[in-house]
C-alpha positions in Angstrom: 96.1 97.1 95.8 95.6 98.4 92.2 94.7 96.1 89.5 97.4 95.9 86.9 96.5 96.9 83.3 98.8 96.0 80.5 97.3 98.3 78.1 97.5 101.4 80.4 101.2 100.5 81.2 102.0 100.5 77.5 100.2 103.7 76.9 102.2 105.3 79.8 105.5 104.1 78.4 104.9 104.9 74.8 103.5 108.4 75.1 105.9 110.4 72.9 108.2 113.2 73.9 106.9 115.2 70.9 103.3 114.9 72.0 104.0 116.3 75.4 106.2 119.0 74.1 103.3 120.2 71.8 100.8 120.0 74.6 103.2 122.1 76.9 103.5 124.7 74.2 99.7 124.9 73.5 98.1 124.4 77.0 99.1 126.8 79.6 100.0 125.0 82.9 100.4 121.5 81.3 102.8 119.3 83.0 103.4 121.6 86.0 103.0 120.2 89.5 99.7 121.3 91.3 97.8 122.4 88.2 95.2 119.7 88.6 93.9 121.4 91.8 93.1 124.5 89.9 91.0 122.6 87.4 89.0 120.4 89.8 89.8 120.7 93.5 87.4 118.0 94.7 88.8 115.4 92.1 92.4 116.3 92.9 91.9 115.7 96.5 90.3 112.5 95.8 93.2 111.4 93.5 95.8 112.5 96.1 94.2 110.2 98.7 94.1 107.3 96.2 97.6 107.7 95.4 98.7 107.6 99.0 96.5 104.7 100.0 97.0 102.2 97.2 100.1 100.4 96.0 101.2 98.4 92.9 101.7 94.7 92.8 105.4 95.4 91.8 105.8 97.3 95.1 105.5 94.1 97.0 108.8 92.8 95.4 110.9 95.8 96.2 
């Protein structure tokens, strides 16, 4: 089970649309599915395994 972090949750909810649109215009491949693999294959495989094997506290109440 992932440990909940209030600060990270707030950060994820408040990242602005403007900031994402600027990054998308400046960084080629930003926000596109699968681009993490090109940057770091080993880390992206590790992240994919983590994402599939862990769950949030809130998932227990669904």
